[in-house]
DOTIGU-517644 format. One line per 8 residues: number of its first residue (from 1); for each residue x, y negated, z negated of N, C-alpha, C. Coordinates in pm, whole numbers, plus 50000, padded with zeros to 5 digits. Layout:
// DOTIGU-517644
NUM = X:Y:Z:X:Y:Z:X:Y:Z  ...
//
This chain:
// DOTIGU-517644
1 = 02939:60220:62189:02903:60097:62245:03014:59994:62207  03075:60003:62085:03170:59909:62039:03289:59917:62121  03343:60041:62172:03444:60056:62257:03411:59991:62392  03291:60010:62447:03261:59954:62578:03268:59804:62573  03218:59755:62461:03217:59594:62450:03359:59557:62446  03452:59620:62381:03591:59585:62384:03664:59589:62507  03630:59694:62580:03679:59704:62716:03639:59596:62810  03505:59576:62808:03452:59467:62881:03501:59336:62852
9 = 03514:59298:62721:03576:59162:62682:03711:59153:62737  03794:59266:62710:03941:59251:62756:03942:59239:62912  03865:59309:62975:03869:59308:63123:03836:59165:63179  03720:59108:63110:03687:58968:63151:03795:58873:63118  03863:58886:63008:03976:58801:62982:04091:58814:63090  04114:58931:63124:04224:58952:63227:04194:58874:63362  04066:58900:63406:04023:58819:63532:04029:58674:63509  03998:58631:63395:04004:58477:63368:04159:58436:63377
17 = 04242:58515:63311:04384:58482:63287:04453:58485:63423  04422:58579:63512:04476:58589:63646:04412:58498:63735  04325:58411:63701:04259:58329:63801:04339:58190:63801  04346:58131:63931:04408:58007:63942:04291:57898:63954  04169:57945:63950:04050:57842:63973:03989:57858:64118  04073:57894:64209:04029:57936:64348:04047:58075:64384  04148:58146:64338:04175:58282:64364:04200:58358:64235  04182:58486:64243:04237:58576:64129:04373:58647:64182
25 = 04467:58617:64111:04599:58685:64140:04568:58839:64128  04627:58920:64212:04621:59070:64208:04677:59106:64070  04781:59054:64029:04850:59080:63895:04915:58956:63844  04945:58945:63722:05012:58818:63664:05129:58777:63734  05218:58883:63750:05349:58841:63804:05402:58920:63926  05371:59046:63939:05413:59122:64054:05337:59078:64179  05215:59041:64166:05140:59003:64284:05056:58868:64257  05139:58754:64281:05094:58638:64241:04994:58564:64344
33 = 04957:58629:64465:04883:58570:64561:04747:58642:64570  04663:58610:64679:04540:58691:64689:04553:58801:64805  04537:58915:64754:04530:59029:64851:04384:59053:64893  04371:59104:65021:04231:59109:65078:04149:59205:65008  04193:59331:65003:04091:59437:64940:04088:59416:64784  04204:59364:64733:04189:59332:64590:04086:59223:64564  04081:59123:64640:03981:59015:64624:03838:59076:64625  03822:59168:64717:03679:59219:64727:03651:59289:64604
41 = 03723:59364:64564:03706:59439:64423:03702:59353:64312  03790:59239:64318:03784:59145:64207:03650:59078:64202  03591:59045:64318:03461:58972:64339:03357:59069:64274  03365:59205:64301:03261:59289:64235:03274:59283:64088  03379:59288:64030:03388:59269:63880:03345:59143:63826  03385:59035:63893:03345:58902:63856:03198:58885:63861  03135:58943:63948:02992:58930:63963:02913:58967:63824  02980:59064:63753:02917:59112:63623:02917:59003:63524
49 = 03002:58905:63531:03029:58797:63429:03025:58656:63486  03030:58639:63614:03040:58495:63677:03010:58498:63816  02887:58491:63852:02842:58496:63984:02910:58390:64068  02913:58262:64030:02964:58147:64114:03121:58188:64139  03191:58241:64049:03328:58272:64068:03349:58387:64154  03254:58483:64151:03258:58592:64248:03243:58549:64386  03152:58461:64410:03132:58403:64539:03244:58338:64588  03307:58238:64501:03430:58160:64542:03547:58250:64579
57 = 03558:58372:64505:03669:58463:64541:03673:58500:64682  03551:58527:64738:03541:58567:64881:03557:58450:64975  03502:58334:64933:03516:58217:65016:03666:58163:65023  03742:58195:64921:03879:58151:64930:03954:58246:65015  03921:58379:65015:03984:58479:65101:03962:58448:65241  03832:58424:65271:03796:58406:65412:03840:58267:65463  03891:58181:65389:03949:58058:65440:04089:58091:65508  04130:58210:65498:04253:58252:65570:04219:58333:65696
65 = 04097:58345:65723:04065:58437:65847:04114:58368:65976  04163:58465:66057:04215:58413:66187:04100:58386:66294  04134:58312:66396:04031:58278:66499:03970:58403:66573  04056:58506:66585:04008:58627:66641:03941:58722:66551  03919:58671:66430:03831:58758:66336:03925:58835:66241  04050:58846:66257:04149:58907:66170:04143:58859:66022  04132:58943:65926:04133:58901:65786:04258:58945:65733  04348:58868:65704:04494:58909:65673:04494:58971:65525
73 = 04590:59051:65515:04602:59121:65387:04662:59043:65277  04722:58926:65309:04746:58832:65198:04721:58694:65245  04651:58621:65159:04635:58470:65171:04721:58413:65050  04820:58334:65096:04925:58292:64990:04875:58171:64918  04912:58172:64788:04884:58060:64706:05001:57964:64713  04991:57847:64768:05097:57753:64789:05164:57715:64648  05100:57737:64543:05163:57711:64407:05238:57817:64355  05230:57941:64406:05297:58045:64355:05432:58076:64440
81 = 05527:58121:64371:05647:58174:64448:05700:58297:64371  05812:58351:64435:05879:58464:64376:05832:58595:64436  05727:58587:64530:05692:58711:64600:05760:58713:64735  05812:58829:64771:05886:58850:64899:05823:58989:64973  05797:58980:65097:05811:58868:65190:05704:58768:65179  05730:58639:65186:05645:58525:65170:05603:58462:65295  05542:58351:65306:05496:58286:65425:05617:58266:65526  05735:58219:65472:05840:58191:65561:05881:58319:65644
89 = 05866:58433:65584:05905:58559:65649:05805:58603:65756  05666:58583:65730:05571:58623:65812:05554:58522:65931  05574:58385:65917:05571:58295:66034:05449:58299:66119  05327:58331:66067:05212:58372:66139:05165:58246:66224  05159:58124:66169:05114:58016:66243:05213:57974:66356  05331:58002:66334:05432:57970:66439:05432:58071:66558  05397:58196:66531:05399:58311:66624:05270:58338:66686  05168:58302:66627:05039:58334:66684:04939:58222:66683
97 = 04877:58185:66800:04775:58070:66814:04649:58121:66737  04635:58246:66702:04519:58286:66628:04513:58263:66485  04636:58244:66429:04656:58227:66283:04627:58080:66247  04573:58052:66116:04539:57924:66066:04677:57859:66027  04674:57724:66044:04794:57655:66000:04796:57653:65845  04686:57650:65782:04677:57652:65639:04530:57717:65611  04531:57798:65493:04645:57846:65416:04736:57944:65490  04861:57957:65441:04950:58053:65496:04904:58198:65473
105 = 04930:58286:65570:04879:58419:65541:04986:58525:65608  04962:58649:65568:05040:58752:65639:04972:58775:65782  05035:58874:65847:04972:58900:65979:04923:59035:66003  04914:59117:65893:04844:59253:65900:04721:59244:65811  04654:59367:65806:04524:59377:65742:04517:59467:65626  04399:59476:65559:04370:59561:65457:04237:59636:65482  04204:59737:65414:04076:59807:65432:03954:59717:65416  03855:59740:65493:03746:59644:65498:03638:59665:65403
113 = 03674:59633:65276:03565:59676:65166:03494:59546:65136  03493:59440:65217:03431:59307:65177:03279:59312:65185  03231:59378:65289:03083:59399:65294:03035:59475:65184  03108:59567:65128:03073:59635:65006:03056:59544:64892  03162:59453:64885:03150:59346:64771:03032:59259:64778  03002:59215:64911:02887:59118:64925:02755:59191:64890  02750:59316:64927:02627:59396:64897:02614:59402:64737  02718:59429:64672:02723:59450:64523:02675:59311:64457
121 = 02754:59206:64505:02725:59074:64452:02567:59040:64465  02521:59071:64583:02381:59032:64608:02290:59114:64511  02326:59241:64485:02249:59339:64407:02248:59279:64255  02363:59241:64211:02376:59183:64071:02283:59058:64068  02298:58969:64174:02232:58839:64171:02065:58865:64185  02041:58951:64260:01875:58981:64275:01832:59040:64136  01908:59115:64073:01868:59180:63941:01864:59051:63838  01942:58955:63843:01944:58846:63755:01823:58755:63789
129 = 01798:58732:63921:01695:58642:63947:01725:58499:63928  01621:58408:63951:01644:58266:63917:01733:58205:64028  01788:58073:63988:01863:57998:64080:01980:58064:64139  02053:58149:64051:02165:58204:64101:02140:58307:64212  02028:58377:64200:01984:58474:64304:01964:58393:64443  01904:58265:64428:01875:58188:64540:02017:58137:64607  02104:58096:64517:02233:58049:64567:02311:58164:64636  02303:58286:64581:02379:58399:64636:02323:58440:64765
137 = 02188:58432:64784:02138:58461:64906:02183:58369:65016  02178:58246:64985:02224:58144:65078:02375:58148:65110  02458:58193:64999:02596:58211:65025:02619:58323:65116  02552:58433:65101:02567:58562:65187:02538:58515:65336  02434:58449:65352:02395:58404:65495:02509:58325:65555  02571:58230:65476:02688:58143:65519:02805:58236:65552  02826:58337:65471:02956:58419:65485:02930:58521:65601  02806:58558:65629:02778:58664:65736:02856:58658:65857
145 = 02861:58531:65920:02932:58527:66053:03076:58562:66035  03138:58529:65931:03272:58567:65921:03300:58712:65894  03201:58779:65830:03213:58912:65811:03194:58989:65945  03095:58939:66024:03067:58993:66141:03189:58979:66245  03258:58869:66231:03375:58843:66320:03480:58937:66279  03502:58969:66148:03595:59060:66093:03563:59205:66146  03450:59248:66139:03404:59386:66193:03422:59393:66338  03389:59277:66413:03413:59293:66558:03551:59308:66590
153 = 03637:59227:66520:03790:59234:66532:03831:59380:66533  03779:59446:66422:03835:59585:66406:03780:59688:66515  03656:59660:66555:03598:59757:66663:03666:59716:66795  03701:59603:66819:03752:59563:66945:03903:59587:66951  03986:59541:66855:04134:59538:66869:04200:59664:66795  04120:59721:66698:04192:59834:66635:04125:59979:66645  04010:59992:66696:03949:60124:66716:04025:60191:66829  04090:60307:66810:04165:60388:66905:04066:60450:67000
161 = 04098:60437:67129:03981:60485:67220:03982:60632:67240  04090:60701:67193:04086:60852:67205:04033:60914:67083  04073:60869:66965:04027:60936:66844:03912:60865:66780  03894:60743:66813:03787:60670:66746:03823:60619:66609  03948:60651:66567:03998:60603:66426:04048:60460:66439  04052:60399:66335:04115:60257:66331:04256:60273:66329  04320:60200:66412:04467:60190:66423:04539:60098:66331  04641:60168:66264:04732:60087:66178:04867:60077:66224
169 = 04917:59955:66218:05058:59939:66272:05165:59930:66152  05100:59947:66039:05195:59933:65922:05137:60010:65813  05211:60089:65740:05147:60162:65618:05085:60069:65520  05134:59951:65501:05075:59853:65414:04924:59826:65444  04883:59841:65581:04740:59816:65615:04660:59908:65551  04698:60026:65529:04619:60129:65460:04587:60116:65325  04666:60011:65252:04664:59996:65110:04715:60110:65025  04763:60220:65088:04832:60330:65017:04978:60335:65066
177 = 05053:60241:65036:05181:60207:65101:05280:60329:65116  05314:60395:65013:05424:60502:65027:05362:60628:65017  05231:60637:65047:05168:60775:65037:05231:60891:65126  05230:61015:65088:05285:61114:65174:05213:61120:65308  05097:61051:65311:05022:61048:65445:05120:60989:65554  05205:60910:65520:05283:60841:65623:05439:60876:65630  05472:60984:65551:05608:61033:65553:05655:61068:65700  05587:61140:65772:05627:61166:65914:05618:61048:66006
185 = 05530:60958:66011:05536:60844:66105:05649:60744:66056  05668:60738:65928:05778:60649:65881:05911:60705:65916  05921:60832:65912:06061:60898:65944:06115:60866:66091  06003:60836:66169:06037:60811:66316:06067:60670:66346  06056:60591:66230:06077:60444:66252:06239:60435:66234  06287:60372:66333:06444:60348:66331:06460:60199:66298  06521:60175:66190:06549:60028:66142:06663:59967:66233  06641:59872:66285:06734:59797:66372:06842:59724:66296
193 = 06950:59681:66352:07058:59618:66280:07021:59466:66253  06913:59428:66322:06882:59279:66298:06780:59259:66183  06759:59368:66102:06675:59355:65988:06740:59250:65893  06656:59149:65859:06710:59033:65772:06754:59099:65628  06853:59043:65573:06889:59083:65444:06780:59033:65339  06759:59108:65237:06655:59069:65137:06701:59121:64995  06620:59057:64907:06638:59102:64764:06511:59148:64708  06483:59269:64669:06353:59311:64618:06325:59243:64493
201 = 06198:59197:64474:06160:59140:64348:06062:59222:64258  06008:59319:64338:05895:59400:64272:05956:59483:64156  06071:59526:64163:06127:59606:64064:06136:59542:63922  06149:59411:63928:06172:59345:63812:06050:59330:63727  05937:59369:63784:05806:59363:63716:05742:59497:63674  05822:59608:63669:05770:59722:63631:05877:59787:63536  05830:59879:63443:05919:59918:63340:06027:60023:63404  05995:60090:63502:06085:60191:63563:06077:60175:63716
209 = 06200:60153:63772:06191:60126:63932:06157:60243:64002  06160:60369:63940:06124:60487:64004:05973:60492:64030  05887:60400:63960:05754:60386:63992:05718:60326:64126  05819:60268:64188:05803:60187:64313:05858:60259:64426  05825:60211:64551:05899:60275:64670:06036:60246:64667  06113:60341:64747:06262:60338:64756:06297:60226:64840  06426:60187:64826:06494:60083:64914:06473:60125:65058  06491:60263:65087:06495:60299:65220:06351:60292:65274
217 = 06256:60309:65193:06112:60289:65233:06089:60140:65269  06149:60067:65172:06124:59915:65203:06188:59852:65329  06305:59916:65363:06359:59874:65484:06272:59905:65611  06209:60016:65601:06108:60052:65708:05982:59960:65711  05942:59924:65579:05828:59835:65572:05863:59698:65646  05980:59651:65605:06016:59521:65659:06055:59518:65799  06105:59629:65851:06124:59637:65988:06004:59642:66071  05896:59700:66021:05761:59688:66086:05706:59551:66090
225 = 05737:59478:65991:05691:59333:65998:05775:59265:66099  05884:59285:66116:05973:59236:66230:05914:59277:66366  05865:59392:66376:05814:59441:66505:05673:59368:66530  05604:59339:66430:05475:59270:66447:05503:59122:66482  05608:59067:66427:05643:58929:66468:05679:58928:66601  05757:59021:66651:05814:59018:66799:05683:59028:66890  05586:59090:66852:05473:59109:66931:05363:58992:66904  05404:58889:66828:05310:58778:66793:05175:58828:66731
233 = 05197:58941:66664:05080:59004:66589:04970:59040:66683  04997:59069:66802:04905:59104:66908:04880:59255:66917  04758:59315:66886:04740:59448:66884:04775:59518:67013  04734:59447:67131:04770:59500:67261:04910:59532:67278  04993:59436:67238:05133:59444:67253:05191:59549:67157  05141:59556:67046:05192:59647:66940:05162:59797:66983  05054:59816:67059:05019:59946:67109:05128:59992:67214  05188:59897:67272:05302:59938:67352:05438:59945:67299
241 = 05461:59871:67184:05593:59859:67132:05608:59905:66994  05489:59920:66918:05514:59947:66779:05559:60087:66749  05657:60104:66647:05699:60247:66622:05630:60312:66514  05524:60240:66458:05427:60312:66361:05287:60275:66414  05218:60383:66465:05081:60376:66501:05007:60499:66465  04915:60473:66359:04852:60583:66309:04688:60560:66304  04610:60657:66330:04471:60645:66303:04435:60688:66158  04376:60599:66092:04368:60625:65944:04221:60657:65917
249 = 04200:60783:65861:04065:60829:65831:03995:60765:65717  04073:60714:65621:04017:60654:65509:03978:60513:65538  04066:60438:65611:04020:60304:65659:03896:60309:65750  03892:60413:65832:03779:60427:65925:03651:60463:65849  03660:60545:65743:03553:60572:65664:03491:60447:65586  03591:60368:65530:03546:60251:65467:03476:60154:65560  03544:60153:65692:03466:60070:65791:03329:60112:65818  03308:60241:65838:03170:60307:65858:03073:60250:65761
257 = 03117:60265:65633:03020:60236:65524:02993:60089:65519  03098:60005:65542:03089:59870:65541:02999:59812:65649  03009:59883:65759:02921:59840:65879:02777:59874:65850  02745:59984:65775:02613:60016:65727:02557:59897:65658  02632:59853:65559:02596:59755:65458:02580:59611:65539  02674:59579:65621:02652:59461:65702:02530:59468:65796  02493:59584:65854:02387:59587:65929:02262:59565:65846  02258:59611:65718:02148:59594:65631:02129:59441:65611
265 = 02247:59380:65584:02231:59225:65571:02182:59161:65686  02232:59214:65808:02179:59151:65938:02043:59165:65955  01981:59271:65917:01830:59298:65922:01762:59195:65832  01829:59185:65716:01755:59081:65605:01758:58944:65667  01871:58910:65736:01870:58786:65804:01796:58768:65936  01737:58873:65974:01659:58880:66106:01755:58857:66231  01863:58933:66218:01951:58933:66333:01964:59076:66387  01847:59099:66468:01839:59248:66506:01944:59289:66604
273 = 01986:59211:66690:02108:59254:66793:02226:59277:66711  02255:59197:66620:02373:59229:66545:02367:59360:66466  02254:59382:66397:02222:59503:66322:02245:59624:66412  02199:59623:66540:02215:59738:66616:02362:59756:66661  02416:59642:66684:02580:59657:66711:02648:59724:66598  02621:59676:66480:02693:59722:66357:02655:59871:66323  02529:59907:66350:02508:60055:66332:02574:60141:66437  02601:60081:66553:02680:60163:66652:02813:60173:66601
281 = 02877:60061:66556:03016:60067:66492:03015:60177:66382  02926:60184:66301:02910:60265:66185:02904:60422:66234  02820:60446:66338:02812:60579:66391:02938:60628:66441  02992:60539:66535:03112:60573:66589:03233:60610:66495  03240:60523:66393:03356:60540:66288:03333:60669:66213  03203:60693:66166:03170:60812:66084:03196:60937:66166  03161:60943:66305:03180:61057:66376:03335:61080:66387  03418:60971:66407:03553:61000:66423:03607:61063:66274
289 = 03560:61015:66177:03601:61077:66043:03576:61216:66028  03451:61250:66059:03417:61395:66063:03479:61476:66164  03524:61417:66266:03591:61507:66375:03733:61523:66332  03791:61465:66225:03918:61493:66194:03922:61544:66047  03829:61636:66029:03827:61719:65907:03890:61856:65923  04004:61872:65862:04070:62002:65884:03989:62119:65834  03966:62213:65924:03874:62325:65883:03938:62407:65773  04059:62431:65780:04134:62521:65676:04128:62456:65538
297 = 04158:62337:65533:04182:62269:65394:04051:62202:65349  03957:62165:65451:03849:62092:65413:03867:61938:65389  03993:61894:65409:04031:61753:65394:04054:61679:65519  04011:61562:65528:04018:61479:65652:04168:61453:65676  04222:61435:65798:04355:61428:65839:04362:61300:65918  04481:61211:65892:04510:61099:65975:04576:61156:66096  04604:61069:66188:04664:61102:66314:04778:61015:66359  04887:61076:66377:04999:61001:66443:04967:60972:66575
305 = 04938:60856:66621:04886:60828:66767:04996:60826:66863  05124:60813:66819:05229:60812:66909:05260:60969:66954  05238:61066:66868:05266:61201:66899:05137:61281:66897  05028:61219:66884:04893:61288:66877:04892:61410:66774  04968:61386:66670:04978:61495:66566:04881:61465:66454  04805:61558:66404:04725:61546:66277:04829:61550:66174  04807:61461:66065:04889:61442:65953:04813:61518:65831  04830:61648:65824:04768:61719:65721:04840:61719:65589
313 = 04793:61629:65504:04855:61605:65373:04744:61616:65266  04786:61659:65141:04694:61666:65029:04701:61528:64951  04637:61435:65013:04623:61303:64955:04479:61266:64919  04460:61162:64848:04311:61119:64818:04242:61089:64942  04328:61036:65046:04250:61008:65179:04178:61116:65236  04215:61239:65197:04138:61354:65252:03994:61362:65226  03956:61283:65123:03819:61268:65078:03740:61151:65153  03800:61115:65255:03735:61003:65345:03592:61042:65378
321 = 03560:61164:65414:03406:61190:65439:03319:61150:65325  03364:61163:65206:03275:61116:65098:03256:60959:65086  03358:60904:65132:03351:60753:65136:03253:60713:65256  03271:60775:65365:03192:60736:65487:03039:60771:65470  03002:60866:65395:02866:60893:65370:02801:60957:65485  02681:61006:65471:02607:61070:65581:02654:61199:65633  02730:61262:65555:02788:61387:65594:02684:61509:65592  02719:61620:65658:02629:61737:65636:02643:61776:65498
329 = 02537:61844:65441:02538:61896:65303:02651:61994:65267  02679:62071:65359:02784:62182:65340:02913:62116:65325  02953:62017:65404:03078:61950:65399:03074:61878:65267  02971:61800:65239:02973:61729:65104:02991:61800:64988  02916:61920:64977:02941:61996:64863:03080:62061:64860  03131:62092:64970:03273:62145:64967:03372:62034:64920  03357:61921:64969:03437:61803:64933:03437:61775:64780  03308:61776:64731:03288:61739:64582:03343:61845:64495
337 = 03328:61976:64541:03380:62075:64465:03537:62084:64447  03597:62041:64565:03747:62033:64573:03793:61906:64485  03715:61803:64497:03756:61688:64419:03751:61701:64274  03653:61777:64228:03661:61801:64075:03722:61934:64043  03778:62014:64136:03819:62141:64111:03980:62124:64066  04048:62244:64051:04181:62249:63983:04291:62192:64076  04262:62165:64204:04364:62117:64296:04374:61968:64277  04264:61905:64218:04263:61759:64199:04218:61727:64070
345 = 04102:61671:64045:04070:61612:63906:04055:61720:63790  04033:61845:63840:04019:61945:63730:04149:62016:63704  04261:61956:63752:04394:62030:63722:04416:62043:63579  04449:62171:63525:04446:62183:63374:04560:62105:63311  04662:62045:63372:04771:61965:63307:04728:61816:63295  04606:61782:63345:04566:61633:63347:04514:61597:63208  04545:61472:63171:04477:61423:63043:04343:61391:63061  04310:61329:63171:04172:61296:63210:04135:61365:63341
353 = 04007:61409:63359:03972:61478:63477:03942:61372:63581  04053:61324:63638:04045:61222:63742:04131:61254:63851  04088:61228:63976:04168:61255:64094:04299:61178:64113  04413:61233:64134:04540:61167:64161:04546:61128:64314  04638:61037:64331:04655:60994:64472:04714:61101:64562  04788:61196:64511:04825:61313:64570:04808:61424:64494  04767:61537:64550:04739:61665:64468:04864:61722:64404  04847:61758:64280:04959:61826:64210:04997:61954:64273
361 = 04915:62001:64361:04961:62132:64434:05039:62097:64561  05072:61972:64592:05145:61928:64700:05285:61922:64671  05375:61953:64766:05522:61949:64750:05571:61798:64749  05481:61706:64783:05518:61566:64785:05476:61505:64658  05407:61574:64572:05348:61517:64449:05458:61456:64354  05442:61341:64315:05526:61268:64220:05438:61190:64122  05412:61246:64001:05317:61188:63915:05343:61042:63874  05452:60991:63886:05491:60857:63838:05522:60753:63950
369 = 05500:60793:64065:05541:60696:64177:05430:60664:64267  05377:60551:64236:05291:60465:64326:05184:60556:64381  05178:60570:64521:05067:60652:64576:05100:60792:64584  05205:60845:64530:05244:60983:64552:05200:61078:64432  05123:61024:64351:05069:61112:64236:04984:61039:64137  05011:60920:64101:04936:60851:63991:04786:60849:64025  04709:60831:63913:04566:60802:63927:04546:60648:63937  04479:60611:64038:04432:60465:64063:04288:60434:64024
377 = 04252:60367:63905:04119:60346:63874:04043:60274:63987  04101:60185:64075:04014:60121:64168:03969:60234:64276  04057:60322:64296:04010:60422:64402:03907:60510:64336  03912:60546:64210:03808:60627:64142:03686:60541:64159  03687:60410:64142:03565:60323:64153:03503:60350:64293  03590:60345:64393:03533:60354:64520:03468:60485:64549  03522:60607:64487:03465:60724:64495:03330:60738:64412  03326:60682:64287:03206:60671:64215:03097:60591:64292
385 = 03133:60491:64343:03036:60406:64427:02986:60490:64545  03061:60553:64616:03019:60638:64728:02942:60758:64685  02977:60826:64593:02906:60951:64544:02778:60918:64482  02753:60798:64420:02637:60760:64361:02535:60737:64471  02585:60704:64587:02497:60671:64702:02471:60779:64798  02537:60899:64765:02533:61015:64862:02475:61130:64776  02382:61104:64694:02304:61215:64628:02407:61303:64540  02505:61243:64480:02607:61310:64401:02614:61231:64266
393 = 02505:61196:64193:02516:61127:64074:02599:61174:63959  02583:61327:63953:02665:61390:63850:02808:61372:63859  02858:61391:63987:02998:61372:64011:03044:61221:63976  02957:61146:64029:02993:60995:64001:03002:60964:63855  02912:61012:63779:02903:60989:63634:03022:61048:63561  03048:61169:63606:03173:61239:63534:03308:61160:63566  03312:61106:63680:03449:61029:63725:03442:60890:63645  03328:60833:63631:03317:60703:63566:03352:60709:63418
401 = 03289:60817:63355:03303:60829:63205:03455:60859:63179  03509:60943:63261:03660:60984:63254:03742:60863:63263  03719:60770:63364:03791:60649:63385:03772:60541:63273  03660:60530:63220:03646:60443:63105:03726:60497:62977  03730:60632:62964:03804:60678:62856:03957:60650:62885  03999:60663:62999:04139:60632:63033:04166:60478:63009  04083:60392:63034:04086:60252:63032:04071:60192:62889  04043:60282:62800:04025:60243:62659:04160:60191:62595
409 = 04269:60224:62654:04398:60169:62610:04404:60007:62624  04315:59958:62724:04306:59825:62743:04429:59758:62801  04516:59834:62876:04637:59776:62952:04594:59751:63088  04478:59807:63134:04437:59786:63270:04554:59803:63375  04628:59909:63372:04735:59922:63453:04695:59946:63603  04794:59909:63690:04774:59926:63830:04740:60076:63862  04817:60168:63795:04779:60317:63807:04839:60383:63683  04806:60509:63673:04831:60586:63543:04895:60728:63578
417 = 04971:60773:63486:05031:60906:63501:04924:61003:63466  04905:61099:63565:04777:61189:63540:04794:61291:63431  04917:61322:63397:04945:61421:63297:04955:61352:63151  05027:61250:63140:05048:61195:63007:04950:61069:62968  04890:61011:63083:04785:60913:63072:04867:60771:63062  04991:60785:63074:05072:60664:63060:05046:60556:63168  05019:60427:63117:04995:60313:63217:05131:60293:63297  05113:60282:63432:05229:60257:63520:05210:60139:63611
425 = 05321:60092:63672:05315:59987:63767:05296:59850:63693  05223:59769:63760:05184:59640:63690:05080:59647:63585  05090:59589:63472:04973:59589:63384:04899:59465:63399  04777:59471:63344:04670:59361:63360:04638:59344:63499  04635:59447:63575:04592:59440:63720:04449:59397:63735  04421:59298:63818:04295:59244:63833:04186:59345:63864  04217:59423:63972:04124:59507:64026:04088:59622:63937  04180:59659:63846:04146:59759:63749:04042:59715:63642
433 = 04071:59589:63603:03970:59519:63521:03824:59506:63579  03841:59478:63710:03710:59456:63786:03631:59589:63800  03699:59694:63814:03636:59825:63822:03568:59857:63685  03639:59826:63580:03583:59856:63446:03461:59772:63423  03458:59639:63461:03350:59568:63442:03226:59615:63521  03246:59647:63651:03131:59695:63724:03080:59823:63666  03158:59915:63632:03113:60044:63557:03030:60002:63439  03088:59907:63357:03006:59882:63230:02883:59808:63263
441 = 02876:59725:63366:02760:59654:63410:02646:59750:63448  02684:59861:63513:02583:59968:63559:02528:60037:63422  02610:60030:63325:02572:60110:63203:02473:60021:63112  02491:59893:63136:02400:59806:63051:02261:59799:63080
//
């Protein structure tokens, strides 16, 4: 218990220290703005210690929502600098009538975990009772139309008609930037001579630059930003011109589960038509995920929409059906057995029995490099959350306990070396602290 209290206290301090009062920086130096899915996870952690601050976190994020419902992957803090590409590079308000003039935002998206956050905040508030529960109920009702607009945007502008998967026009939109998932689609991206010159600032904030994406990868990332700008961030135009177009099974799985929860909120708010619409979104997205499970490997596969090729990689995204929920028992058991087995969390070389971002049995595995091998506590949280709601409490508990053992070093790193347990990337990462707080709140 003493160890748990120490972890909780340190995690709470990190969220406080990374707060500007309106937003929680994703990390103290490397990520000084508000990232979309980071903010949702941060709000979940904040709910355990400060419900008003948890609500404000999402309110601040949704202040950057576009008129068409798009929720940008970054809402920029005007008081922060040093991050590139910043508002001047995105030029969203100049290039798109849909973007707000303020706050400044990016023009791409992140996975839609926000309804998951709202559901979790409501659960904490209802358990606490009293005036905070009433305030949180009123807040959720106020935020609901914005969440609905966000989900409608994804269903309308991003659902691929052929595969049913949510379309991404940039690997950043997946949240798993340099994952082997995207090696083939990125290899087809030809960087033009008009790519603006730039100086990378991310390498200055990590102990070893090898933990970050390569310069060649960054060239492609920034070229795709230029493509999006030329299309004025319009999804219809990007379907015609974008050189990176993938159907993302993990994003689609998160969307399915989030639509379920938003439909539950719609029912609570007596919005029956909205609830029916959201349930349809969820069913279509879930079916798309299940239709893209590779029979041989048992893992879900993304799709390169330009070539109609399945992207069969051994990455953590292959467990998208566990996130989507509602899967047939046989598929669920196969996925859980794999997740805990020796190709993943149970690999004999690992310090903790936790799933890495890329399987150690994959030729693309790099245990120290970003999404190519390290363990990400926030993704483990997502898995434990989904497993505990899919009749797999034993698996959820095992991952939770192993994660808390890993976080006992109290560095709250962005990600960890699966073999040595070394903290990697940015330290004092907000969403890592948030995951710890929610795990410990459940324990209390």
